C-alpha positions as CSV (number, residue, x, y, z in Angstrom):
1,M,13.7,-27.5,40.7
2,C,10.3,-27.5,39.0
3,G,7.7,-25.6,37.0
4,I,4.9,-24.3,39.1
5,S,1.6,-22.6,38.1
6,G,-1.8,-21.6,39.2
7,I,-5.2,-19.9,38.5
8,L,-6.8,-18.0,41.4
9,N,-10.4,-16.5,41.5
10,L,-10.2,-13.0,43.0
11,K,-13.8,-12.1,43.5
12,N,-15.9,-15.3,44.0
13,P,-15.6,-19.1,43.9
14,A,-15.8,-20.4,40.2
15,T,-15.1,-23.3,38.2
16,I,-11.3,-23.9,37.8
17,D,-10.7,-25.5,34.4
18,I,-8.6,-28.6,34.9
19,N,-7.6,-28.6,31.3
20,N,-6.1,-25.2,31.7
21,L,-3.9,-26.4,34.5
22,R,-2.9,-29.4,32.3
23,R,-2.1,-27.1,29.6
24,M,0.0,-24.7,32.0
25,T,1.9,-27.8,33.3
26,Y,2.6,-29.1,29.8
27,A,4.0,-25.7,28.8
28,L,6.4,-26.1,31.6
29,R,7.3,-29.9,31.3
30,H,11.0,-29.1,30.4
31,R,11.3,-27.7,34.0
32,G,10.0,-30.9,35.5
33,P,9.8,-34.0,33.5
34,D,9.7,-36.5,36.4
35,E,6.2,-36.2,37.7
36,T,3.3,-33.7,37.8
37,G,0.6,-32.9,40.6
38,A,-2.3,-30.5,41.0
39,Y,-4.7,-29.4,43.8
40,V,-8.0,-27.8,42.9
41,D,-10.8,-26.2,44.9
42,D,-13.5,-23.7,44.0
43,W,-11.2,-20.9,44.5
44,I,-7.8,-22.0,43.2
45,G,-5.9,-24.5,41.0
46,L,-2.3,-25.2,41.9
47,A,0.0,-27.3,39.6
48,Q,3.7,-28.4,39.4
49,S,5.9,-30.2,37.0
50,R,8.7,-31.7,39.3
51,L,12.3,-32.3,38.6
52,S,13.1,-34.4,41.5
53,I,16.1,-33.8,43.4
54,I,15.5,-34.1,47.2
55,D,13.2,-36.9,48.6
56,L,12.6,-38.8,45.3
57,S,10.2,-41.2,46.8
58,S,7.8,-39.0,48.9
59,G,8.4,-35.6,47.8
60,S,5.4,-35.4,45.2
61,Q,3.7,-31.9,45.2
62,P,1.4,-30.3,46.2
63,I,2.2,-30.9,49.7
64,H,0.0,-30.1,52.8
65,N,0.2,-29.4,56.4
66,E,-1.1,-31.9,59.1
67,D,-4.8,-31.0,58.6
68,K,-4.6,-30.6,54.8
69,S,-5.8,-26.9,55.2
70,I,-2.7,-25.5,53.8
71,W,-1.2,-26.4,50.4
72,I,2.1,-25.5,48.6
73,V,3.7,-25.7,45.0
74,F,7.4,-25.1,45.1
75,N,10.1,-24.4,42.6
76,G,13.6,-24.4,44.0
77,E,15.8,-25.6,46.7
78,I,15.9,-24.6,50.6
79,F,19.5,-25.6,51.3
80,N,19.1,-25.2,55.3
81,Y,16.0,-27.2,55.4
82,P,17.4,-29.9,57.8
83,E,18.2,-27.3,60.6
84,I,14.8,-25.6,60.1
85,R,12.9,-29.1,60.2
86,E,14.9,-30.0,63.3
87,S,13.4,-26.8,65.0
88,L,10.0,-27.2,63.7
89,V,9.8,-30.7,65.0
90,K,10.7,-29.4,68.5
91,L,7.7,-27.0,68.1
92,G,5.5,-30.2,67.5
93,H,5.0,-30.1,63.7
94,R,4.7,-33.6,62.2
95,F,6.2,-34.2,58.8
96,Y,5.0,-37.0,56.4
97,T,7.9,-36.4,53.8
98,T,11.7,-35.6,54.0
99,S,11.5,-33.0,51.5
100,D,12.5,-29.2,51.8
101,T,9.1,-28.3,50.5
102,E,7.2,-29.5,53.6
103,V,9.6,-27.5,55.7
104,I,8.4,-24.3,54.1
105,I,4.7,-25.0,54.7
106,H,5.2,-25.6,58.4
107,L,7.6,-22.7,58.7
108,Y,4.8,-20.6,57.2
109,E,2.4,-21.9,59.8
110,E,4.9,-20.6,62.5
111,K,5.8,-17.3,61.0
112,K,3.6,-16.3,58.0
113,E,5.6,-14.0,55.7
114,K,8.5,-13.9,58.1
115,C,9.3,-17.4,57.3
116,L,11.2,-15.8,54.2
117,D,13.8,-14.5,56.6
118,D,14.8,-17.9,57.6
119,L,15.2,-19.4,54.3
120,N,18.6,-20.0,52.7
121,G,17.9,-20.9,49.1
122,Q,16.7,-20.3,45.6
123,F,12.9,-20.5,45.3
124,A,9.6,-19.4,44.1
125,F,6.5,-21.0,45.6
126,A,2.8,-20.4,46.2
127,I,1.1,-21.3,49.4
128,W,-2.9,-21.6,49.7
129,N,-4.7,-21.6,52.9
130,S,-8.0,-23.1,52.0
131,N,-9.7,-22.0,55.4
132,K,-8.9,-18.6,55.2
133,K,-8.7,-18.2,51.3
134,E,-5.3,-16.7,51.4
135,L,-2.7,-17.0,48.8
136,F,1.1,-16.3,49.8
137,A,3.6,-16.4,46.9
138,A,7.2,-15.4,47.0
139,R,10.4,-15.3,45.1
140,D,14.1,-15.5,46.3
141,R,16.2,-12.6,47.4
142,V,18.1,-12.0,44.1
143,G,15.8,-13.6,41.6
144,I,17.6,-16.9,41.0
145,L,14.4,-18.5,40.2
146,P,11.4,-16.9,38.1
147,L,7.7,-16.3,38.9
148,F,5.3,-14.5,36.6
149,Y,1.7,-13.3,36.9
150,K,-1.2,-11.8,34.9
151,I,-4.6,-10.5,36.2
152,E,-7.2,-11.2,33.6
153,N,-11.0,-11.6,34.0
154,E,-11.0,-11.4,37.8
155,R,-8.4,-14.2,38.0
156,L,-4.8,-14.2,38.9
157,L,-2.7,-16.5,36.7
158,F,0.8,-17.3,37.7
159,A,3.5,-19.7,36.6
160,S,7.3,-20.3,36.4
161,E,7.4,-18.9,32.8
162,A,5.3,-16.6,31.0
163,K,4.6,-19.1,28.2
164,A,2.3,-21.2,30.6
165,I,0.3,-17.9,31.1
166,I,0.2,-17.2,27.5
167,E,-1.1,-20.7,26.9
168,I,-4.3,-20.2,28.7
169,S,-4.8,-16.5,28.4
170,N,-8.0,-15.2,26.9
171,S,-6.4,-12.2,25.4
172,Q,-4.0,-11.6,22.3
173,T,-0.3,-11.5,23.7
174,S,1.5,-8.3,22.6
175,F,4.8,-6.6,23.2
176,D,5.2,-4.1,26.1
177,P,7.1,-1.2,24.2
178,I,8.5,0.0,27.4
179,G,9.8,-3.6,28.3
180,L,11.6,-3.8,25.1
181,E,13.1,-0.3,25.4
182,Q,14.4,-1.4,28.7
183,I,15.8,-4.4,27.1
184,F,17.6,-2.5,24.6
185,T,19.2,-0.2,27.3
186,F,19.9,-2.5,30.2
187,W,19.9,-5.9,28.4
188,T,16.9,-6.8,30.5
189,T,13.7,-5.3,31.8
190,L,13.6,-3.4,35.1
191,P,12.3,-5.5,38.1
192,G,8.7,-6.3,37.7
193,R,8.2,-5.7,34.0
194,T,8.5,-8.3,31.0
195,A,8.6,-8.1,27.4
196,F,4.8,-8.9,27.2
197,A,2.0,-6.3,27.9
198,G,0.1,-7.3,30.9
199,I,2.3,-9.9,32.1
200,N,4.5,-9.2,35.2
201,E,7.4,-10.8,36.9
202,L,7.6,-10.8,40.6
203,A,10.6,-8.9,41.5
204,P,13.4,-10.4,43.4
205,G,12.9,-10.2,47.2
206,H,9.3,-9.7,46.9
207,F,6.0,-11.6,47.7
208,I,2.4,-11.5,46.7
209,R,-0.4,-11.7,49.3
210,F,-4.2,-12.2,48.6
211,S,-7.0,-12.8,50.9
212,K,-10.7,-13.2,50.1
213,G,-12.4,-9.7,50.0
214,N,-9.0,-7.7,49.6
215,N,-6.8,-6.7,46.8
216,I,-3.6,-8.3,45.7
217,S,-0.6,-6.6,47.4
218,L,3.0,-6.7,46.4
219,N,5.5,-6.5,49.2
220,R,9.4,-6.3,49.5
221,Y,10.9,-8.6,52.1
222,W,14.5,-7.9,51.5
223,S,16.8,-5.6,49.9
224,L,20.6,-5.1,49.6
225,S,22.0,-2.3,51.5
226,Y,25.4,-0.8,51.1
227,S,25.0,1.8,53.9
228,K,28.1,3.4,55.3
229,D,26.8,2.3,58.6
230,L,27.4,-1.3,57.8
231,V,30.9,-1.0,56.6
232,Q,33.6,-2.6,58.8
233,N,36.5,-0.4,58.4
234,D,38.2,-1.7,61.3
235,R,39.0,-5.3,60.1
236,S,42.0,-6.3,58.4
237,I,42.4,-8.1,55.0
238,S,43.3,-11.5,56.8
239,Q,40.1,-11.3,58.9
240,F,38.0,-10.6,56.0
241,T,39.6,-13.4,53.8
242,G,39.3,-16.0,56.8
243,E,35.5,-15.1,57.4
244,I,34.9,-15.1,53.3
245,S,36.5,-18.6,53.3
246,E,34.2,-20.0,56.0
247,L,31.2,-18.6,54.5
248,M,32.3,-20.0,50.9
249,N,32.9,-23.4,52.4
250,D,29.7,-23.5,54.1
251,S,27.6,-22.1,51.2
252,I,29.0,-25.0,49.0
253,R,28.6,-27.6,51.6
254,I,24.8,-26.9,51.9
255,R,24.4,-26.6,48.2
256,L,25.8,-30.1,47.8
257,R,22.7,-31.4,49.6
258,A,20.8,-33.7,47.1
259,D,19.5,-37.1,46.6
260,V,21.1,-37.2,43.1
261,P,24.9,-36.5,42.2
262,V,25.8,-32.7,41.9
263,G,28.5,-31.8,39.3
264,S,30.1,-28.3,38.7
265,Y,30.6,-26.1,35.6
266,L,34.3,-25.4,35.1
267,S,35.2,-22.7,32.5
268,G,38.9,-22.0,33.7
269,G,38.1,-18.7,35.3
270,L,38.6,-17.8,38.9
271,D,35.0,-18.1,40.2
272,S,34.0,-21.6,38.8
273,S,37.7,-22.8,39.5
274,G,37.5,-21.7,43.2
275,I,34.1,-23.5,43.7
276,T,35.4,-26.6,41.9
277,A,38.5,-26.8,44.0
278,I,36.8,-26.4,47.2
279,V,34.3,-29.3,46.3
280,K,37.0,-31.5,45.0
281,N,39.3,-31.1,48.1
282,D,36.7,-30.9,50.9
283,F,33.6,-32.7,49.7
284,N,33.8,-35.0,46.5
285,N,36.9,-36.5,45.4
286,Q,35.1,-38.0,42.3
287,L,33.7,-34.8,41.0
288,R,32.3,-34.5,37.6
289,T,32.9,-31.1,35.9
290,F,31.6,-29.6,32.6
291,G,32.9,-26.9,30.3
292,I,32.4,-25.0,27.0
293,T,35.0,-24.9,24.3
294,F,34.7,-22.6,21.2
295,Q,35.3,-22.7,17.5
296,E,36.7,-19.1,17.5
297,E,39.9,-18.8,19.3
298,S,39.1,-15.3,20.7
299,F,36.3,-16.7,22.7
300,D,38.1,-20.0,23.8
301,E,39.4,-20.6,27.4
302,S,39.9,-24.3,26.9
303,D,43.8,-23.9,27.9
304,F,42.8,-22.7,31.4
305,Q,39.9,-25.2,31.6
306,H,42.4,-28.1,30.8
307,L,45.0,-26.7,33.4
308,M,42.2,-26.9,36.1
309,V,41.1,-30.3,34.9
310,K,44.7,-31.7,35.2
311,Y,45.3,-29.7,38.4
312,L,42.3,-31.1,40.3
313,D,42.0,-34.5,38.4
314,T,38.2,-33.9,37.8
315,N,36.2,-36.3,35.5
316,H,35.5,-33.7,32.9
317,S,33.1,-33.4,30.0
318,E,33.1,-30.6,27.3
319,V,30.7,-29.3,24.7
320,H,32.3,-27.6,21.6
321,A,30.3,-24.6,20.6
322,T,30.6,-23.9,16.9
323,N,29.3,-20.9,15.0
324,E,26.8,-23.0,13.4
325,D,25.5,-24.4,16.5
326,I,24.9,-20.8,17.9
327,G,22.9,-19.9,14.9
328,K,21.1,-23.2,14.8
329,Y,19.8,-23.0,18.4
330,F,19.2,-19.3,18.7
331,S,15.5,-19.6,18.1
332,D,15.4,-22.2,20.9
333,I,17.0,-20.3,23.5
334,V,14.8,-17.3,22.8
335,Y,11.7,-19.7,23.3
336,Y,13.1,-20.9,26.7
337,G,14.5,-17.3,27.7
338,E,11.3,-15.4,26.6
339,K,13.0,-12.0,26.1
340,P,14.9,-10.5,23.3
341,I,18.8,-10.7,24.0
342,I,21.5,-8.7,22.5
343,R,24.2,-11.3,23.0
344,A,24.7,-14.7,21.7
345,A,26.3,-16.1,25.1
346,P,23.2,-17.9,26.3
347,V,23.5,-20.5,23.4
348,P,26.7,-22.3,24.5
349,L,25.1,-22.5,28.0
350,F,22.0,-24.2,26.6
351,L,24.3,-26.5,24.9
352,L,26.2,-27.2,28.1
353,S,23.1,-27.9,30.1
354,K,22.1,-30.4,27.3
355,K,25.3,-32.0,27.7
356,V,25.0,-32.2,31.5
357,R,21.6,-33.9,31.2
358,E,22.9,-36.4,28.6
359,E,25.6,-37.3,31.0
360,G,22.9,-38.3,33.6
361,Y,23.4,-35.2,35.9
362,K,20.5,-32.9,37.0
363,V,22.3,-30.5,39.4
364,V,25.5,-28.3,38.8
365,L,27.3,-25.7,40.7
366,T,28.2,-22.7,39.0
367,G,30.1,-19.5,39.6
368,E,27.5,-16.8,38.8
369,G,27.3,-13.8,40.9
370,A,31.1,-13.5,42.0
371,D,31.7,-10.6,39.8
372,E,28.7,-8.5,41.2
373,I,29.3,-9.4,44.6
374,F,33.1,-9.4,44.9
375,G,33.9,-6.6,42.3
376,G,34.9,-8.3,39.2
377,Y,33.7,-6.5,36.3
378,N,35.4,-3.9,34.2
379,I,32.5,-1.5,34.7
380,F,33.5,-1.3,38.5
381,R,37.2,-0.6,37.5
382,E,36.1,1.9,34.9
383,T,33.9,3.7,37.4
384,K,37.0,4.1,39.6
385,V,39.1,5.4,36.8
386,R,36.4,7.9,35.7
387,K,35.8,9.0,39.3
388,F,39.6,9.7,39.5
389,W,39.5,11.4,36.2
390,S,36.4,13.7,37.4
391,V,38.4,15.3,39.9
392,D,40.4,16.9,36.8
393,P,38.3,16.4,33.8
394,E,40.7,18.2,31.6
395,S,43.7,16.0,32.5
396,K,45.5,14.5,29.6
397,F,46.9,11.6,31.9
398,R,44.2,10.5,34.0
399,P,42.1,9.0,31.2
400,K,45.2,6.9,30.0
401,L,44.3,4.6,32.9
402,L,41.4,3.4,30.7
403,K,44.1,1.7,28.5
404,K,44.9,-0.7,31.3
405,L,41.2,-1.9,31.4
406,Y,40.7,-2.1,27.8
407,P,44.1,-2.5,25.9
408,Y,42.5,-4.2,23.1
409,I,40.5,-1.4,22.1
410,F,43.0,1.3,22.5
411,K,45.5,-0.5,20.3
412,D,44.7,1.8,17.4
413,K,46.5,5.1,18.2
414,R,44.2,6.8,15.9
415,L,41.1,6.0,18.1
416,V,42.6,7.2,21.3
417,Q,41.0,10.5,21.3
418,T,37.6,9.3,20.1
419,L,37.7,6.5,22.9
420,Q,38.5,9.2,25.6
421,A,35.7,11.3,24.3
422,F,33.4,8.3,24.6
423,F,34.4,7.6,28.3
424,K,34.2,11.2,29.0
425,L,30.4,11.3,29.0
426,G,29.2,12.6,32.3
427,I,32.5,13.0,33.8
428,N,31.6,16.4,35.3
429,E,28.6,14.7,37.3
430,P,30.3,12.3,39.6
431,S,27.4,12.6,41.8
432,N,24.9,11.4,39.3
433,P,23.4,8.1,40.7
434,F,24.0,6.4,37.2
435,F,27.5,7.8,36.9
436,S,29.1,4.2,36.8
437,H,26.7,3.0,34.0
438,I,25.9,6.2,32.0
439,V,28.6,5.4,29.4
440,R,27.3,1.9,28.7
441,W,23.5,2.7,28.9
442,N,23.9,5.8,26.9
443,N,25.7,3.7,24.3
444,N,23.1,1.0,24.2
445,T,20.2,3.6,23.5
446,K,21.7,3.9,20.1
447,L,20.2,0.3,19.4
448,K,16.8,1.8,19.6
449,N,17.3,3.8,16.4
450,F,16.6,0.5,14.7
451,F,12.9,0.8,16.2
452,S,10.2,1.6,13.6
453,E,8.6,5.1,14.1
454,D,5.3,3.5,15.2
455,F,7.1,1.5,17.8
456,S,9.0,4.7,19.0
457,R,5.7,6.6,19.0
458,Q,4.3,3.9,21.6
459,I,7.2,4.4,23.8
460,G,6.7,8.2,23.8
461,D,8.6,10.2,26.3
462,Y,9.2,7.4,28.7
463,N,12.4,8.0,30.5
464,F,13.9,4.9,31.9
465,F,16.3,6.9,34.3
466,D,13.2,8.2,36.1
467,E,11.8,4.6,36.5
468,L,15.2,3.2,37.7
469,K,15.6,6.2,40.2
470,S,12.4,5.1,41.8
471,L,13.8,1.7,42.6
472,L,16.9,3.1,44.4
473,P,17.0,3.0,48.3
474,E,16.5,6.3,50.0
475,D,20.2,6.6,51.2
476,F,21.7,5.7,47.8
477,D,23.1,9.0,47.2
478,N,25.4,8.6,50.4
479,W,26.9,5.2,49.2
480,D,30.4,4.8,48.1
481,Y,30.6,5.1,44.4
482,V,31.7,1.4,43.8
483,Y,28.8,0.2,45.9
484,K,26.5,2.1,43.9
485,A,28.0,0.6,40.6
486,Q,27.6,-2.9,42.4
487,Y,24.1,-2.3,43.3
488,L,22.9,-1.1,39.8
489,E,24.8,-4.2,38.2
490,I,22.9,-6.5,40.6
491,I,19.2,-5.2,40.2
492,T,19.7,-5.0,36.4
493,F,22.1,-7.3,34.8
494,M,22.5,-10.0,37.3
495,S,19.0,-10.5,38.2
496,G,17.4,-9.8,34.8
497,Y,19.9,-11.2,32.4
498,L,22.7,-13.3,34.1
499,L,20.6,-15.5,36.4
500,S,17.8,-15.7,33.8
501,S,18.7,-15.4,30.2
502,Q,22.1,-17.2,30.9
503,G,21.2,-18.9,34.0
504,D,18.0,-20.7,35.0
505,R,16.3,-20.4,31.6
506,M,19.2,-22.1,29.7
507,A,19.7,-24.9,32.4
508,M,16.1,-25.7,32.9
509,A,15.3,-25.9,29.1
510,N,17.3,-29.2,29.6
511,S,15.9,-30.0,33.1
512,V,19.1,-29.0,34.8
513,E,19.2,-27.2,38.2
514,L,21.9,-24.5,38.7
515,R,23.1,-23.8,42.3
516,V,25.1,-20.6,42.7
517,P,27.1,-20.6,46.0
518,Y,28.4,-17.0,45.5
519,L,24.7,-15.8,45.9
520,D,24.1,-17.2,49.3
521,H,22.4,-14.3,51.2
522,R,25.0,-14.6,53.9
523,I,28.0,-13.9,51.4
524,I,26.1,-11.1,49.6
525,E,25.1,-9.3,53.0
526,Y,28.7,-9.8,54.4
527,M,30.4,-8.4,51.3
528,A,28.2,-5.4,51.8
529,T,30.1,-4.7,54.9
530,V,33.6,-4.9,53.2
531,P,35.1,-1.5,52.3
532,S,35.2,-1.1,48.4
533,I,39.1,-0.7,48.5
534,F,39.4,-4.2,49.5
535,K,37.1,-5.4,46.6
536,I,39.0,-3.7,43.9
537,R,42.6,-3.0,45.1
538,G,43.8,0.0,42.9
539,L,42.6,-1.7,39.6
540,N,43.0,-5.2,40.9
541,E,39.4,-6.8,40.8
542,K,38.1,-9.4,43.1
543,Y,41.2,-8.7,45.3
544,L,39.8,-10.6,48.4
545,L,38.6,-13.5,46.5
546,K,41.8,-14.0,44.8
547,K,43.4,-14.1,48.3
548,V,40.9,-16.6,49.4
549,F,41.6,-18.9,46.4
550,K,45.5,-18.2,46.1
551,D,46.5,-21.5,48.0
552,L,43.8,-23.5,46.2
553,L,44.5,-22.7,42.7
554,P,47.4,-22.4,40.1
555,K,48.8,-18.9,39.9
556,E,48.0,-18.9,36.2
557,I,44.2,-19.1,37.3
558,V,44.4,-16.8,40.2
559,Y,46.3,-13.9,38.5
560,R,45.0,-14.3,34.9
561,P,43.5,-11.3,33.2
562,K,39.7,-11.3,33.4
563,N,38.3,-12.6,30.2
564,P,34.5,-11.9,29.9
565,Y,32.3,-14.6,28.9
566,R,31.1,-14.0,25.3
567,A,30.0,-15.8,22.2
568,P,30.4,-14.8,18.5
569,I,27.4,-13.0,17.0
570,R,28.0,-12.0,13.5
571,N,29.7,-15.2,12.5
572,S,27.0,-17.2,13.9
573,F,24.2,-15.9,11.8
574,F,26.0,-15.0,8.4
575,N,26.9,-17.7,5.9
576,N,25.5,-20.2,8.3
577,K,23.7,-23.1,6.3
578,L,21.8,-23.9,9.4
579,F,20.4,-20.5,9.9
580,D,18.2,-18.7,7.3
581,L,19.1,-15.3,8.1
582,H,17.5,-13.5,5.1
583,S,14.2,-15.2,5.9
584,V,14.3,-14.4,9.5
585,L,14.9,-10.7,8.8
586,S,12.9,-10.3,5.6
587,E,11.0,-7.1,5.1
588,K,7.7,-9.1,5.4
589,E,8.7,-10.5,8.8
590,I,10.1,-7.2,10.0
591,N,6.9,-5.4,8.9
592,E,4.6,-8.0,10.7
593,A,6.4,-7.8,14.0
594,G,6.2,-4.0,13.8
595,V,9.2,-3.4,16.1
596,F,11.9,-2.4,13.8
597,N,12.4,-0.2,10.7
598,P,13.0,-2.7,7.8
599,A,15.0,-0.3,5.7
600,K,17.6,0.2,8.6
601,V,17.5,-3.7,9.2
602,K,18.2,-4.0,5.5
603,L,21.4,-1.6,5.7
604,L,22.6,-3.5,8.9
605,I,22.4,-6.6,7.1
606,Q,24.3,-5.3,3.9
607,K,27.0,-3.9,6.2
608,A,27.5,-7.4,7.9
609,D,27.6,-9.0,4.5
610,R,30.5,-6.7,3.5
611,S,32.5,-7.1,6.6
612,Q,33.4,-9.8,9.0
613,S,34.5,-7.2,11.6
614,L,31.6,-5.3,13.1
615,S,31.5,-2.9,15.9
616,E,30.1,-4.0,19.3
617,L,27.1,-2.0,18.7
618,D,26.2,-3.5,15.4
619,N,26.7,-7.1,16.8
620,M,24.4,-6.3,19.7
621,A,21.9,-4.8,17.1
622,I,22.1,-8.1,15.0
623,A,21.3,-10.3,18.1
624,G,18.7,-8.0,19.5
625,I,16.8,-7.9,16.2
626,I,16.9,-11.5,15.4
627,S,15.8,-12.5,18.8
628,T,13.0,-10.1,18.9
629,Q,11.9,-11.4,15.6
630,F,11.9,-15.0,17.0
631,L,10.2,-13.9,20.2
632,H,7.3,-12.6,18.0
633,N,7.2,-15.8,16.1
634,H,7.0,-17.8,19.3
635,F,4.6,-15.9,21.5
636,I,2.9,-13.1,19.6
637,N,2.0,-15.4,16.8
638,Y,1.3,-18.0,19.3
639,K,-0.1,-21.2,18.7
640,K,-1.7,-23.3,21.3
641,L,0.2,-26.4,22.4
642,N,-1.0,-29.8,21.3
643,V,-1.2,-31.5,24.6
644,P,-1.5,-35.2,24.3
645,A,-4.8,-36.7,25.4
646,E,-3.1,-39.1,27.8
647,Y,-1.2,-36.3,29.5
648,S,-2.5,-36.1,33.1
649,F,-1.4,-35.5,36.7
650,N,0.3,-38.1,38.7
651,T,-1.2,-36.6,41.8
652,F,-4.5,-34.9,41.7
653,I,-6.3,-33.5,44.9
654,D,-9.8,-32.5,44.2
655,K,-11.6,-30.3,46.7
656,R,-14.2,-28.8,44.5
657,N,-17.6,-28.1,46.0
658,Q,-16.1,-28.7,49.4
659,I,-15.1,-25.2,50.3
660,N,-17.2,-22.1,50.3
């Protein structure tokens, strides 16, 4: 894993400022502390900060083809690179490294953009053909790794993180009101947008193409389909579990390919425990595992974690997340994550990756994606209950099934009617494409009541449903309702939040690479062919995955109730001597950022001061407001980095004035 960046002249050859490449690379040094490299000609500058994992000795970037006419900077891993390399050698390609990076460039020579179909991995890369003056940049299928870009002054600026673009941009960075509106609805922006005006993120499964004399084009190369034509209704449960087991084993096998040790996150949940068991039993008997414990008992899963450590006999390390720590490091995770967050959950993951790095590890396997792909979230079960309820909306018995999903919020009998009314929203419109998520998203929109009048005016009459609807596949209305829910969760929450704010950004902040076996595209595509009744059997979530792991894990792990990963919010910011809440949310600071209404923020603070028990919505508001203020301080009130004079590229290829 690495940080990549670049500057491309879009109209005519012009001087590429080497110092700008240095500044971009320095801004990404946390992503690649091992070495740096750059290529420059009169059209483009490419740069990379490397975290060396494969081919430690000769894999320095940028990397070129045989005649040095094509160059690449690459962030990520191609897990099937040995097999691709073997086929390319047979076609006559000559390699000068043993890296996966070089495999991409030769595969691109053979297949151009179709090379993406052959890649099994997590990646963002840019390829420059110096003879044809062509740029080709791509991002992996589901957005495990990031790539941002901005068009400014007839130049394309691109980088693994927006901060590298902001560092050299000639324009003042500002918030994108629509981007923030989306974040306070979906927890993230919709694909392509960011929190910053004028800075875009290349959407998952897309590539950028540019050639001299032509405009930049954005193209989709992969999309997930849950078409009814793909569903295998004639297969048995045992056939499905057998094939899933084979895919899981192979996905893990190739994700253990590295020239450095690979560890595993272990939370005590089904997903990470299953991965860890396969690694321990089949591949690495001396496995290192890492987990989080919490100060607050209601968030802590250490009993299950310790059960798995003892059961598998792994060499385990833990990081203890205190409320003080969550407040203390919250500003840091906003800096690395580059967007407002309405959860505190990324902080413990930031601390965990810090622990991993301190223990000498660069790579860990993690269980992200299992809930989305195998049907694990309550929102999917909630959709099934609401669909059942929609057949008889006035039934007094059907909505009682919701108590099975959320027993903790239905404990107070006085609130039963209120809660049922809450979940009844949209119950008469089961054909609504957003039926599964309408309750959650409608509730989140209340967070926007904290926006200032001026900021709300900037948002205007924008309707996020219209934009999201434009992103849906043409046959979406014909899909099974559970598939619809899965798709919406994947393109919003998973790609934009889980893999970013809780994933790559928190790991790479400490120079640690996450690998996610459940998001092997073969598994994703295979699970799209499995009937939804086998994903959630009745209300039994991840039914097939439990079948796969039932002989590998203790029954206490396989059949334990799902506990969503969360971290405390209110108690992390209030009465925390390491966090100056009243300074961060002072009227002066709120007014300067201009996003929120200071009077409403003040009332929220007073409410939280009075009570340790806040509603979920109030907790989200606190996290969202604080993180937005930090984002403003980090990037709107941006101060250029102080790049050391001695900071230079380890590898530098200078082709200026050699190419017309």
